[in-house]
A tleap script that builds the chain and sets N, CA, C and O, in Angstrom:
source leaprc.protein.ff14SB
mol = sequence {
  NMET THR PRO ALA LYS ARG PRO ARG PRO ASN
  ALA PRO ALA GLU PRO ALA VAL PRO GLY PRO
  PRO THR ALA PRO THR VAL PRO VAL VAL GLU
  LEU THR SER ALA ALA ALA LYS LEU LEU ARG
  GLY LEU SER ALA ALA HIE GLY PRO LEU MET
  PHE HIE GLN SER GLY GLY CYS CYS ASP GLY
  SER ALA PRO MET CYS TYR PRO ARG GLY GLU
  PHE ARG THR GLY GLY SER ASP VAL LEU LEU
  ALA SER LEU THR VAL GLU GLY LEU ALA GLU
  PRO VAL PRO PHE TRP MET SER ALA SER GLN
  TYR GLU LEU TRP ARG HIE THR ARG LEU ILE
  VAL ASP VAL VAL GLU GLY ARG GLY SER GLY
  PHE SER LEU GLU ALA PRO GLU GLY VAL ARG
  PHE LEU ILE ARG SER ARG LEU ILE ARG ARG
  ALA ALA CPRO
}
set mol.1.N position { 140.280 250.039 27.183 }
set mol.1.CA position { 140.572 250.039 28.599 }
set mol.1.C position { 141.689 251.027 28.853 }
set mol.1.O position { 142.680 251.055 28.123 }
set mol.2.N position { 141.537 251.826 29.869 }
set mol.2.CA position { 142.596 252.721 30.269 }
set mol.2.C position { 143.636 251.894 31.001 }
set mol.2.O position { 143.292 251.211 31.966 }
set mol.3.N position { 144.895 251.929 30.582 }
set mol.3.CA position { 145.884 251.087 31.247 }
set mol.3.C position { 146.106 251.538 32.677 }
set mol.3.O position { 146.204 252.733 32.955 }
set mol.4.N position { 146.185 250.581 33.576 }
set mol.4.CA position { 146.475 250.869 34.972 }
set mol.4.C position { 147.982 250.993 35.123 }
set mol.4.O position { 148.739 250.417 34.342 }
set mol.5.N position { 148.416 251.743 36.124 }
set mol.5.CA position { 149.846 251.852 36.393 }
set mol.5.C position { 150.343 250.492 36.848 }
set mol.5.O position { 149.808 249.909 37.791 }
set mol.6.N position { 151.359 249.993 36.180 }
set mol.6.CA position { 151.881 248.665 36.492 }
set mol.6.C position { 153.323 248.782 36.952 }
set mol.6.O position { 154.170 249.260 36.197 }
set mol.7.N position { 153.624 248.353 38.185 }
set mol.7.CA position { 155.017 248.334 38.594 }
set mol.7.C position { 155.757 247.204 37.883 }
set mol.7.O position { 155.140 246.319 37.292 }
set mol.8.N position { 157.078 247.246 37.948 }
set mol.8.CA position { 157.867 246.163 37.379 }
set mol.8.C position { 157.410 244.860 38.016 }
set mol.8.O position { 157.009 244.853 39.179 }
set mol.9.N position { 157.464 243.728 37.258 }
set mol.9.CA position { 157.090 242.443 37.848 }
set mol.9.C position { 157.894 242.190 39.120 }
set mol.9.O position { 159.111 242.369 39.153 }
set mol.10.N position { 157.185 241.769 40.164 }
set mol.10.CA position { 157.751 241.414 41.461 }
set mol.10.C position { 158.405 242.572 42.195 }
set mol.10.O position { 159.058 242.350 43.215 }
set mol.11.N position { 158.254 243.794 41.715 }
set mol.11.CA position { 158.741 244.952 42.452 }
set mol.11.C position { 157.742 245.244 43.555 }
set mol.11.O position { 156.575 244.875 43.427 }
set mol.12.N position { 158.157 245.895 44.637 }
set mol.12.CA position { 157.180 246.249 45.669 }
set mol.12.C position { 156.055 247.059 45.048 }
set mol.12.O position { 156.301 248.027 44.328 }
set mol.13.N position { 154.845 246.671 45.323 }
set mol.13.CA position { 153.689 247.314 44.710 }
set mol.13.C position { 153.415 248.661 45.360 }
set mol.13.O position { 153.491 248.807 46.580 }
set mol.14.N position { 153.097 249.639 44.524 }
set mol.14.CA position { 152.651 250.923 45.031 }
set mol.14.C position { 151.162 250.813 45.283 }
set mol.14.O position { 150.464 250.137 44.527 }
set mol.15.N position { 150.652 251.460 46.329 }
set mol.15.CA position { 149.215 251.376 46.585 }
set mol.15.C position { 148.432 251.926 45.405 }
set mol.15.O position { 148.763 252.980 44.861 }
set mol.16.N position { 147.402 251.209 45.020 }
set mol.16.CA position { 146.524 251.694 43.963 }
set mol.16.C position { 145.678 252.826 44.529 }
set mol.16.O position { 145.319 252.804 45.706 }
set mol.17.N position { 145.364 253.797 43.716 }
set mol.17.CA position { 144.532 254.898 44.159 }
set mol.17.C position { 143.114 254.593 43.729 }
set mol.17.O position { 142.787 254.696 42.547 }
set mol.18.N position { 142.253 254.211 44.693 }
set mol.18.CA position { 140.889 253.854 44.299 }
set mol.18.C position { 140.100 255.082 43.883 }
set mol.18.O position { 140.274 256.172 44.427 }
set mol.19.N position { 139.238 254.879 42.913 }
set mol.19.CA position { 138.358 255.941 42.474 }
set mol.19.C position { 137.157 256.026 43.401 }
set mol.19.O position { 137.067 255.273 44.371 }
set mol.20.N position { 136.242 256.928 43.114 }
set mol.20.CA position { 135.043 256.998 43.943 }
set mol.20.C position { 134.262 255.692 43.836 }
set mol.20.O position { 134.359 254.997 42.824 }
set mol.21.N position { 133.488 255.349 44.867 }
set mol.21.CA position { 132.782 254.072 44.856 }
set mol.21.C position { 131.890 253.864 43.642 }
set mol.21.O position { 131.588 252.722 43.298 }
set mol.22.N position { 131.466 254.920 42.994 }
set mol.22.CA position { 130.580 254.775 41.849 }
set mol.22.C position { 131.330 254.728 40.523 }
set mol.22.O position { 130.702 254.576 39.476 }
set mol.23.N position { 132.663 254.854 40.540 }
set mol.23.CA position { 133.415 254.828 39.283 }
set mol.23.C position { 133.277 253.458 38.637 }
set mol.23.O position { 133.667 252.459 39.242 }
set mol.24.N position { 132.729 253.380 37.414 }
set mol.24.CA position { 132.446 252.085 36.813 }
set mol.24.C position { 133.682 251.340 36.330 }
set mol.24.O position { 133.596 250.135 36.092 }
set mol.25.N position { 134.823 251.994 36.175 }
set mol.25.CA position { 135.986 251.300 35.638 }
set mol.25.C position { 137.055 251.013 36.687 }
set mol.25.O position { 138.083 250.422 36.355 }
set mol.26.N position { 136.852 251.403 37.918 }
set mol.26.CA position { 137.855 251.173 38.948 }
set mol.26.C position { 137.295 250.186 39.968 }
set mol.26.O position { 136.435 250.546 40.773 }
set mol.27.N position { 137.778 248.942 39.941 }
set mol.27.CA position { 137.267 247.988 40.919 }
set mol.27.C position { 137.782 248.320 42.308 }
set mol.27.O position { 138.856 248.898 42.472 }
set mol.28.N position { 137.014 247.951 43.274 }
set mol.28.CA position { 137.382 248.123 44.671 }
set mol.28.C position { 137.546 246.726 45.241 }
set mol.28.O position { 136.683 245.871 45.044 }
set mol.29.N position { 138.641 246.485 45.941 }
set mol.29.CA position { 138.884 245.177 46.541 }
set mol.29.C position { 138.849 245.339 48.047 }
set mol.29.O position { 139.496 246.231 48.595 }
set mol.30.N position { 138.091 244.478 48.721 }
set mol.30.CA position { 137.974 244.501 50.174 }
set mol.30.C position { 138.267 243.120 50.726 }
set mol.30.O position { 138.238 242.128 49.998 }
set mol.31.N position { 138.548 243.066 52.012 }
set mol.31.CA position { 138.738 241.794 52.713 }
set mol.31.C position { 137.677 241.661 53.792 }
set mol.31.O position { 137.342 242.640 54.459 }
set mol.32.N position { 137.148 240.458 53.969 }
set mol.32.CA position { 136.308 240.205 55.131 }
set mol.32.C position { 137.232 240.030 56.330 }
set mol.32.O position { 138.437 239.848 56.159 }
set mol.33.N position { 136.683 240.083 57.535 }
set mol.33.CA position { 137.514 239.883 58.729 }
set mol.33.C position { 138.115 238.481 58.743 }
set mol.33.O position { 139.236 238.301 59.220 }
set mol.34.N position { 137.391 237.480 58.227 }
set mol.34.CA position { 137.924 236.114 58.166 }
set mol.34.C position { 139.117 236.042 57.213 }
set mol.34.O position { 140.100 235.360 57.504 }
set mol.35.N position { 139.039 236.736 56.082 }
set mol.35.CA position { 140.149 236.743 55.130 }
set mol.35.C position { 141.365 237.449 55.728 }
set mol.35.O position { 142.494 236.990 55.556 }
set mol.36.N position { 141.141 238.558 56.426 }
set mol.36.CA position { 142.255 239.278 57.063 }
set mol.36.C position { 142.923 238.410 58.121 }
set mol.36.O position { 144.150 238.388 58.219 }
set mol.37.N position { 142.135 237.700 58.908 }
set mol.37.CA position { 142.686 236.822 59.943 }
set mol.37.C position { 143.542 235.717 59.306 }
set mol.37.O position { 144.639 235.427 59.782 }
set mol.38.N position { 143.040 235.111 58.242 }
set mol.38.CA position { 143.788 234.063 57.558 }
set mol.38.C position { 145.082 234.627 56.963 }
set mol.38.O position { 146.122 233.972 57.025 }
set mol.39.N position { 145.031 235.822 56.392 }
set mol.39.CA position { 146.231 236.436 55.830 }
set mol.39.C position { 147.287 236.688 56.909 }
set mol.39.O position { 148.480 236.535 56.646 }
set mol.40.N position { 146.866 237.071 58.116 }
set mol.40.CA position { 147.828 237.264 59.201 }
set mol.40.C position { 148.547 235.958 59.516 }
set mol.40.O position { 149.765 235.951 59.692 }
set mol.41.N position { 147.811 234.856 59.587 }
set mol.41.CA position { 148.416 233.555 59.853 }
set mol.41.C position { 149.323 233.100 58.726 }
set mol.41.O position { 150.413 232.586 58.978 }
set mol.42.N position { 148.888 233.282 57.487 }
set mol.42.CA position { 149.707 232.885 56.336 }
set mol.42.C position { 150.979 233.729 56.250 }
set mol.42.O position { 152.047 233.222 55.906 }
set mol.43.N position { 150.858 235.003 56.562 }
set mol.43.CA position { 152.021 235.882 56.526 }
set mol.43.C position { 153.034 235.492 57.598 }
set mol.43.O position { 154.239 235.564 57.359 }
set mol.44.N position { 152.561 235.080 58.779 }
set mol.44.CA position { 153.473 234.647 59.836 }
set mol.44.C position { 154.269 233.415 59.395 }
set mol.44.O position { 155.431 233.252 59.765 }
set mol.45.N position { 153.638 232.561 58.610 }
set mol.45.CA position { 154.293 231.327 58.157 }
set mol.45.C position { 155.120 231.513 56.890 }
set mol.45.O position { 156.126 230.828 56.702 }
set mol.46.N position { 154.703 232.448 56.005 }
set mol.46.CA position { 155.314 232.529 54.674 }
set mol.46.C position { 155.928 233.883 54.333 }
set mol.46.O position { 156.544 234.019 53.276 }
set mol.47.N position { 155.782 234.877 55.187 }
set mol.47.CA position { 156.299 236.212 54.879 }
set mol.47.C position { 155.308 237.022 54.065 }
set mol.47.O position { 154.125 236.684 54.009 }
set mol.48.N position { 155.788 238.102 53.426 }
set mol.48.CA position { 154.891 238.969 52.643 }
set mol.48.C position { 154.142 238.178 51.566 }
set mol.48.O position { 154.678 237.249 50.961 }
set mol.49.N position { 152.891 238.575 51.349 }
set mol.49.CA position { 151.988 237.835 50.463 }
set mol.49.C position { 151.529 238.684 49.293 }
set mol.49.O position { 151.729 239.899 49.268 }
set mol.50.N position { 150.910 238.026 48.329 }
set mol.50.CA position { 150.263 238.684 47.200 }
set mol.50.C position { 149.084 237.817 46.749 }
set mol.50.O position { 149.060 236.612 47.000 }
set mol.51.N position { 148.121 238.433 46.090 }
set mol.51.CA position { 147.028 237.712 45.436 }
set mol.51.C position { 147.176 237.873 43.932 }
set mol.51.O position { 147.658 238.895 43.442 }
set mol.52.N position { 146.749 236.842 43.212 }
set mol.52.CA position { 146.571 236.965 41.767 }
set mol.52.C position { 145.291 236.220 41.416 }
set mol.52.O position { 145.061 235.095 41.859 }
set mol.53.N position { 144.475 236.871 40.615 }
set mol.53.CA position { 143.241 236.240 40.166 }
set mol.53.C position { 143.276 236.167 38.651 }
set mol.53.O position { 143.281 237.189 37.965 }
set mol.54.N position { 143.301 234.944 38.141 }
set mol.54.CA position { 143.287 234.775 36.695 }
set mol.54.C position { 141.861 234.478 36.287 }
set mol.54.O position { 140.923 234.859 36.987 }
set mol.55.N position { 141.690 233.825 35.200 }
set mol.55.CA position { 140.344 233.557 34.766 }
set mol.55.C position { 140.094 232.126 34.360 }
set mol.55.O position { 139.088 231.843 33.709 }
set mol.56.N position { 140.959 231.232 34.716 }
set mol.56.CA position { 140.691 229.900 34.229 }
set mol.56.C position { 141.340 228.794 35.009 }
set mol.56.O position { 140.633 227.951 35.561 }
set mol.57.N position { 142.629 228.755 35.081 }
set mol.57.CA position { 143.365 227.629 35.652 }
set mol.57.C position { 142.958 227.372 37.095 }
set mol.57.O position { 142.490 228.269 37.798 }
set mol.58.N position { 143.141 226.158 37.509 }
set mol.58.CA position { 143.000 225.737 38.903 }
set mol.58.C position { 141.585 225.957 39.421 }
set mol.58.O position { 140.672 225.226 39.037 }
set mol.59.N position { 141.388 226.926 40.268 }
set mol.59.CA position { 140.086 227.160 40.878 }
set mol.59.C position { 139.253 228.164 40.097 }
set mol.59.O position { 138.460 228.896 40.690 }
set mol.60.N position { 139.412 228.214 38.802 }
set mol.60.CA position { 138.624 229.137 37.994 }
set mol.60.C position { 138.997 230.567 38.299 }
set mol.60.O position { 140.133 230.976 38.059 }
set mol.61.N position { 138.070 231.325 38.819 }
set mol.61.CA position { 138.358 232.726 39.106 }
set mol.61.C position { 138.551 232.964 40.600 }
set mol.61.O position { 138.346 234.083 41.070 }
set mol.62.N position { 138.937 231.950 41.350 }
set mol.62.CA position { 139.241 232.134 42.770 }
set mol.62.C position { 140.565 232.865 42.902 }
set mol.62.O position { 141.486 232.611 42.125 }
set mol.63.N position { 140.682 233.770 43.874 }
set mol.63.CA position { 141.958 234.448 44.067 }
set mol.63.C position { 142.979 233.479 44.664 }
set mol.63.O position { 142.675 232.734 45.596 }
set mol.64.N position { 144.180 233.500 44.118 }
set mol.64.CA position { 145.253 232.639 44.608 }
set mol.64.C position { 146.211 233.493 45.429 }
set mol.64.O position { 146.614 234.575 45.003 }
set mol.65.N position { 146.570 233.000 46.604 }
set mol.65.CA position { 147.479 233.696 47.498 }
set mol.65.C position { 148.843 233.008 47.437 }
set mol.65.O position { 148.950 231.790 47.582 }
set mol.66.N position { 149.877 233.814 47.219 }
set mol.66.CA position { 151.236 233.298 47.086 }
set mol.66.C position { 152.180 234.114 47.962 }
set mol.66.O position { 151.868 235.249 48.321 }
set mol.67.N position { 153.339 233.538 48.310 }
set mol.67.CA position { 154.382 234.386 48.884 }
set mol.67.C position { 154.739 235.437 47.832 }
set mol.67.O position { 154.851 235.120 46.647 }
set mol.68.N position { 154.917 236.680 48.261 }
set mol.68.CA position { 155.191 237.746 47.301 }
set mol.68.C position { 156.427 237.392 46.481 }
set mol.68.O position { 157.460 237.007 47.027 }
set mol.69.N position { 156.305 237.528 45.175 }
set mol.69.CA position { 157.404 237.262 44.262 }
set mol.69.C position { 157.414 235.849 43.700 }
set mol.69.O position { 158.155 235.576 42.755 }
set mol.70.N position { 156.617 234.945 44.252 }
set mol.70.CA position { 156.603 233.577 43.720 }
set mol.70.C position { 155.684 233.422 42.522 }
set mol.70.O position { 155.752 232.412 41.822 }
set mol.71.N position { 154.827 234.401 42.274 }
set mol.71.CA position { 154.015 234.413 41.059 }
set mol.71.C position { 154.458 235.637 40.280 }
set mol.71.O position { 154.350 236.762 40.767 }
set mol.72.N position { 154.945 235.423 39.097 }
set mol.72.CA position { 155.437 236.542 38.295 }
set mol.72.C position { 154.285 237.255 37.602 }
set mol.72.O position { 153.471 236.639 36.913 }
set mol.73.N position { 154.237 238.556 37.800 }
set mol.73.CA position { 153.250 239.373 37.107 }
set mol.73.C position { 153.954 240.082 35.957 }
set mol.73.O position { 155.177 240.223 35.949 }
set mol.74.N position { 153.171 240.519 35.001 }
set mol.74.CA position { 153.758 241.193 33.845 }
set mol.74.C position { 152.759 242.096 33.171 }
set mol.74.O position { 151.789 242.542 33.783 }
set mol.75.N position { 153.003 242.359 31.910 }
set mol.75.CA position { 152.185 243.284 31.146 }
set mol.75.C position { 150.752 242.840 30.937 }
set mol.75.O position { 149.904 243.651 30.564 }
set mol.76.N position { 150.466 241.571 31.168 }
set mol.76.CA position { 149.088 241.097 31.001 }
set mol.76.C position { 148.339 241.066 32.332 }
set mol.76.O position { 147.274 240.455 32.429 }
set mol.77.N position { 148.890 241.722 33.362 }
set mol.77.CA position { 148.269 241.780 34.678 }
set mol.77.C position { 148.029 243.228 35.087 }
set mol.77.O position { 148.743 244.134 34.659 }
set mol.78.N position { 147.008 243.430 35.925 }
set mol.78.CA position { 146.645 244.755 36.416 }
set mol.78.C position { 146.679 244.711 37.940 }
set mol.78.O position { 146.095 243.817 38.552 }
set mol.79.N position { 147.368 245.683 38.555 }
set mol.79.CA position { 147.361 245.810 40.009 }
set mol.79.C position { 146.092 246.546 40.403 }
set mol.79.O position { 145.943 247.730 40.104 }
set mol.80.N position { 145.170 245.851 41.076 }
set mol.80.CA position { 143.896 246.468 41.444 }
set mol.80.C position { 143.965 247.203 42.770 }
set mol.80.O position { 143.337 248.249 42.935 }
set mol.81.N position { 144.725 246.665 43.717 }
set mol.81.CA position { 144.767 247.277 45.046 }
set mol.81.C position { 145.959 246.750 45.813 }
set mol.81.O position { 146.494 245.684 45.509 }
set mol.82.N position { 146.364 247.507 46.807 }
set mol.82.CA position { 147.306 247.051 47.821 }
set mol.82.C position { 146.521 247.052 49.113 }
set mol.82.O position { 146.225 248.105 49.679 }
set mol.83.N position { 146.187 245.858 49.573 }
set mol.83.CA position { 145.264 245.695 50.694 }
set mol.83.C position { 145.992 245.861 52.025 }
set mol.83.O position { 146.971 245.168 52.304 }
set mol.84.N position { 145.502 246.778 52.830 }
set mol.84.CA position { 146.050 246.982 54.165 }
set mol.84.C position { 145.376 245.995 55.093 }
set mol.84.O position { 144.150 245.919 55.157 }
set mol.85.N position { 146.199 245.232 55.820 }
set mol.85.CA position { 145.689 244.236 56.758 }
set mol.85.C position { 146.239 244.581 58.129 }
set mol.85.O position { 147.453 244.617 58.331 }
set mol.86.N position { 145.337 244.835 59.073 }
set mol.86.CA position { 145.772 245.150 60.432 }
set mol.86.C position { 146.664 244.031 60.954 }
set mol.86.O position { 146.307 242.855 60.881 }
set mol.87.N position { 147.829 244.408 61.482 }
set mol.87.CA position { 148.764 243.424 62.009 }
set mol.87.C position { 149.862 243.028 61.031 }
set mol.87.O position { 150.829 242.376 61.424 }
set mol.88.N position { 149.726 243.412 59.758 }
set mol.88.CA position { 150.772 243.125 58.772 }
set mol.88.C position { 151.533 244.411 58.465 }
set mol.88.O position { 150.935 245.472 58.288 }
set mol.89.N position { 152.846 244.302 58.405 }
set mol.89.CA position { 153.683 245.474 58.156 }
set mol.89.C position { 153.562 245.974 56.722 }
set mol.89.O position { 153.699 247.170 56.465 }
set mol.90.N position { 153.306 245.064 55.793 }
set mol.90.CA position { 153.250 245.438 54.377 }
set mol.90.C position { 151.872 245.152 53.801 }
set mol.90.O position { 151.234 244.171 54.184 }
set mol.91.N position { 151.403 245.996 52.884 }
set mol.91.CA position { 150.133 245.703 52.216 }
set mol.91.C position { 150.248 244.450 51.347 }
set mol.91.O position { 151.346 244.037 50.974 }
set mol.92.N position { 149.115 243.863 51.037 }
set mol.92.CA position { 149.048 242.667 50.198 }
set mol.92.C position { 148.545 243.096 48.820 }
set mol.92.O position { 147.375 243.451 48.679 }
set mol.93.N position { 149.413 243.071 47.798 }
set mol.93.CA position { 148.964 243.468 46.465 }
set mol.93.C position { 147.960 242.456 45.902 }
set mol.93.O position { 148.095 241.249 46.100 }
set mol.94.N position { 146.959 242.973 45.202 }
set mol.94.CA position { 145.937 242.142 44.563 }
set mol.94.C position { 146.013 242.401 43.072 }
set mol.94.O position { 145.670 243.485 42.599 }
set mol.95.N position { 146.465 241.399 42.336 }
set mol.95.CA position { 146.623 241.471 40.885 }
set mol.95.C position { 145.524 240.667 40.197 }
set mol.95.O position { 144.991 239.708 40.755 }
set mol.96.N position { 145.204 241.074 38.989 }
set mol.96.CA position { 144.238 240.337 38.174 }
set mol.96.C position { 144.726 240.367 36.736 }
set mol.96.O position { 145.308 241.355 36.288 }
set mol.97.N position { 144.484 239.275 36.011 }
set mol.97.CA position { 144.850 239.285 34.598 }
set mol.97.C position { 144.016 240.354 33.893 }
set mol.97.O position { 142.857 240.579 34.242 }
set mol.98.N position { 144.607 241.000 32.912 }
set mol.98.CA position { 143.930 242.088 32.201 }
set mol.98.C position { 142.642 241.610 31.540 }
set mol.98.O position { 141.662 242.353 31.485 }
set mol.99.N position { 142.634 240.370 31.036 }
set mol.99.CA position { 141.418 239.864 30.398 }
set mol.99.C position { 140.298 239.684 31.427 }
set mol.99.O position { 139.134 239.944 31.121 }
set mol.100.N position { 140.633 239.248 32.630 }
set mol.100.CA position { 139.626 239.139 33.696 }
set mol.100.C position { 139.157 240.516 34.125 }
set mol.100.O position { 137.972 240.724 34.386 }
set mol.101.N position { 140.095 241.463 34.199 }
set mol.101.CA position { 139.753 242.827 34.583 }
set mol.101.C position { 138.665 243.400 33.679 }
set mol.101.O position { 137.762 244.088 34.154 }
set mol.102.N position { 138.747 243.122 32.386 }
set mol.102.CA position { 137.727 243.615 31.467 }
set mol.102.C position { 136.337 243.111 31.856 }
set mol.102.O position { 135.350 243.826 31.683 }
set mol.103.N position { 136.256 241.909 32.369 }
set mol.103.CA position { 134.969 241.326 32.764 }
set mol.103.C position { 134.516 241.788 34.147 }
set mol.103.O position { 133.315 241.889 34.402 }
set mol.104.N position { 135.461 242.067 35.038 }
set mol.104.CA position { 135.143 242.365 36.440 }
set mol.104.C position { 135.243 243.850 36.776 }
set mol.104.O position { 135.018 244.222 37.927 }
set mol.105.N position { 135.568 244.698 35.826 }
set mol.105.CA position { 135.850 246.093 36.155 }
set mol.105.C position { 134.656 246.875 36.677 }
set mol.105.O position { 134.832 247.986 37.177 }
set mol.106.N position { 133.479 246.346 36.581 }
set mol.106.CA position { 132.282 247.026 37.084 }
set mol.106.C position { 131.835 246.463 38.435 }
set mol.106.O position { 130.696 246.669 38.854 }
set mol.107.N position { 132.735 245.756 39.108 }
set mol.107.CA position { 132.340 245.118 40.363 }
set mol.107.C position { 133.255 245.493 41.513 }
set mol.107.O position { 134.424 245.828 41.320 }
set mol.108.N position { 132.706 245.429 42.696 }
set mol.108.CA position { 133.479 245.522 43.930 }
set mol.108.C position { 133.800 244.085 44.307 }
set mol.108.O position { 132.895 243.258 44.423 }
set mol.109.N position { 135.063 243.780 44.497 }
set mol.109.CA position { 135.491 242.431 44.832 }
set mol.109.C position { 135.697 242.322 46.337 }
set mol.109.O position { 136.380 243.148 46.942 }
set mol.110.N position { 135.111 241.314 46.921 }
set mol.110.CA position { 135.224 241.090 48.359 }
set mol.110.C position { 135.870 239.727 48.550 }
set mol.110.O position { 135.287 238.698 48.208 }
set mol.111.N position { 137.092 239.728 49.105 }
set mol.111.CA position { 137.823 238.490 49.337 }
set mol.111.C position { 137.330 237.912 50.655 }
set mol.111.O position { 137.416 238.554 51.701 }
set mol.112.N position { 136.811 236.687 50.590 }
set mol.112.CA position { 136.272 236.006 51.770 }
set mol.112.C position { 136.942 234.637 51.872 }
set mol.112.O position { 137.740 234.264 51.012 }
set mol.113.N position { 136.616 233.899 52.919 }
set mol.113.CA position { 137.148 232.560 53.152 }
set mol.113.C position { 135.970 231.626 53.394 }
set mol.113.O position { 135.035 231.972 54.116 }
set mol.114.N position { 136.017 230.440 52.789 }
set mol.114.CA position { 135.001 229.415 53.033 }
set mol.114.C position { 135.703 228.101 53.366 }
set mol.114.O position { 136.861 227.893 53.002 }
set mol.115.N position { 134.996 227.230 54.053 }
set mol.115.CA position { 135.550 225.912 54.367 }
set mol.115.C position { 135.632 225.077 53.096 }
set mol.115.O position { 134.846 225.260 52.166 }
set mol.116.N position { 136.581 224.171 53.070 }
set mol.116.CA position { 136.760 223.291 51.925 }
set mol.116.C position { 138.029 223.642 51.188 }
set mol.116.O position { 138.417 224.807 51.104 }
set mol.117.N position { 138.654 222.643 50.669 }
set mol.117.CA position { 139.911 222.834 49.960 }
set mol.117.C position { 139.671 223.139 48.502 }
set mol.117.O position { 138.857 222.486 47.850 }
set mol.118.N position { 140.371 224.123 47.991 }
set mol.118.CA position { 140.314 224.422 46.576 }
set mol.118.C position { 141.245 223.484 45.822 }
set mol.118.O position { 141.929 222.655 46.422 }
set mol.119.N position { 141.263 223.620 44.515 }
set mol.119.CA position { 142.104 222.730 43.713 }
set mol.119.C position { 143.332 223.436 43.163 }
set mol.119.O position { 143.996 222.911 42.269 }
set mol.120.N position { 143.641 224.607 43.679 }
set mol.120.CA position { 144.758 225.372 43.159 }
set mol.120.C position { 145.999 225.260 44.016 }
set mol.120.O position { 146.137 224.346 44.828 }
set mol.121.N position { 146.899 226.208 43.819 }
set mol.121.CA position { 148.176 226.225 44.512 }
set mol.121.C position { 148.231 227.317 45.566 }
set mol.121.O position { 149.318 227.690 46.008 }
set mol.122.N position { 147.112 227.823 45.966 }
set mol.122.CA position { 147.049 228.914 46.918 }
set mol.122.C position { 147.500 228.446 48.303 }
set mol.122.O position { 147.264 227.300 48.687 }
set mol.123.N position { 148.145 229.337 49.043 }
set mol.123.CA position { 148.756 228.994 50.325 }
set mol.123.C position { 147.787 228.481 51.381 }
set mol.123.O position { 148.202 227.758 52.287 }
set mol.124.N position { 146.536 228.828 51.293 }
set mol.124.CA position { 145.587 228.428 52.338 }
set mol.124.C position { 145.097 226.997 52.195 }
set mol.124.O position { 144.456 226.484 53.112 }
set mol.125.N position { 145.374 226.340 51.088 }
set mol.125.CA position { 144.849 224.994 50.827 }
set mol.125.C position { 145.107 224.004 51.972 }
set mol.125.O position { 144.188 223.268 52.329 }
set mol.126.N position { 146.303 223.947 52.563 }
set mol.126.CA position { 146.522 222.983 53.656 }
set mol.126.C position { 145.715 223.286 54.919 }
set mol.126.O position { 145.615 222.440 55.807 }
set mol.127.N position { 145.144 224.479 55.004 }
set mol.127.CA position { 144.371 224.874 56.186 }
set mol.127.C position { 142.931 224.356 56.141 }
set mol.127.O position { 142.185 224.511 57.107 }
set mol.128.N position { 142.541 223.741 55.020 }
set mol.128.CA position { 141.172 223.234 54.891 }
set mol.128.C position { 140.156 224.301 54.545 }
set mol.128.O position { 138.952 224.091 54.690 }
set mol.129.N position { 140.641 225.453 54.083 }
set mol.129.CA position { 139.772 226.560 53.669 }
set mol.129.C position { 140.279 227.071 52.326 }
set mol.129.O position { 141.344 226.674 51.855 }
set mol.130.N position { 139.494 227.960 51.720 }
set mol.130.CA position { 139.951 228.578 50.480 }
set mol.130.C position { 139.404 229.989 50.380 }
set mol.130.O position { 138.333 230.304 50.899 }
set mol.131.N position { 140.169 230.829 49.699 }
set mol.131.CA position { 139.701 232.190 49.437 }
set mol.131.C position { 138.650 232.127 48.344 }
set mol.131.O position { 138.695 231.262 47.470 }
set mol.132.N position { 137.718 233.040 48.401 }
set mol.132.CA position { 136.600 233.105 47.470 }
set mol.132.C position { 136.299 234.572 47.209 }
set mol.132.O position { 136.430 235.401 48.109 }
set mol.133.N position { 135.902 234.896 46.006 }
set mol.133.CA position { 135.488 236.268 45.683 }
set mol.133.C position { 133.972 236.360 45.730 }
set mol.133.O position { 133.260 235.572 45.107 }
set mol.134.N position { 133.508 237.326 46.471 }
set mol.134.CA position { 132.103 237.730 46.421 }
set mol.134.C position { 132.127 239.072 45.700 }
set mol.134.O position { 133.104 239.813 45.809 }
set mol.135.N position { 131.095 239.386 44.987 }
set mol.135.CA position { 131.141 240.630 44.219 }
set mol.135.C position { 129.826 241.389 44.284 }
set mol.135.O position { 128.755 240.823 44.503 }
set mol.136.N position { 129.955 242.682 44.085 }
set mol.136.CA position { 128.788 243.568 44.007 }
set mol.136.C position { 129.012 244.511 42.830 }
set mol.136.O position { 130.122 244.996 42.613 }
set mol.137.N position { 127.971 244.759 42.092 }
set mol.137.CA position { 128.044 245.671 40.959 }
set mol.137.C position { 128.269 247.089 41.456 }
set mol.137.O position { 127.635 247.528 42.415 }
set mol.138.N position { 129.170 247.798 40.802 }
set mol.138.CA position { 129.381 249.232 41.091 }
set mol.138.C position { 128.487 249.999 40.140 }
set mol.138.O position { 128.583 249.852 38.922 }
set mol.139.N position { 127.637 250.799 40.694 }
set mol.139.CA position { 126.669 251.538 39.862 }
set mol.139.C position { 127.197 252.923 39.544 }
set mol.139.O position { 127.903 253.540 40.342 }
set mol.140.N position { 126.841 253.393 38.367 }
set mol.140.CA position { 127.210 254.748 37.965 }
set mol.140.C position { 126.362 255.755 38.739 }
set mol.140.O position { 125.187 255.529 39.027 }
set mol.141.N position { 127.003 256.866 39.061 }
set mol.141.CA position { 126.267 257.958 39.693 }
set mol.141.C position { 125.374 258.618 38.648 }
set mol.141.O position { 125.736 258.695 37.473 }
set mol.142.N position { 124.224 259.086 39.072 }
set mol.142.CA position { 123.315 259.779 38.140 }
set mol.142.C position { 123.956 261.094 37.721 }
set mol.142.O position { 124.527 261.798 38.554 }
set mol.143.N position { 123.864 261.435 36.421 }
set mol.143.CA position { 124.476 262.706 35.955 }
set mol.143.C position { 123.774 263.926 36.484 }
set mol.143.O position { 124.174 265.050 36.179 }
savepdb mol mol.pdb
quit
């Protein structure tokens, strides 16, 4: 795996530079309009936010949303994107554990919201909804 540029843990994240849509090793992270709306509300209540997606604990591979800096990232995490959300002054960094990245690196990740409470510690849990990842395979361009 080519190492991704990693800022210091809990330092302000630099925007990730996405590769072309067909690049098989660079995931693309997007938000649905419902996810962006929920992030605006959560940010108003909790301040700047971040996502981290691990591969096991709590809601399995569901993305967890935290106040920025309350989840420590480190050398075993990869910054996939800094998500721009209309109405928020700061982008929302999206981190993933490096081991999960190896499994998901060929996919476009779409952060969505569904009804129902998750079992994790993500900020949206009291709202009766949870973040969910939908994914699409990124295909290689023909040579």
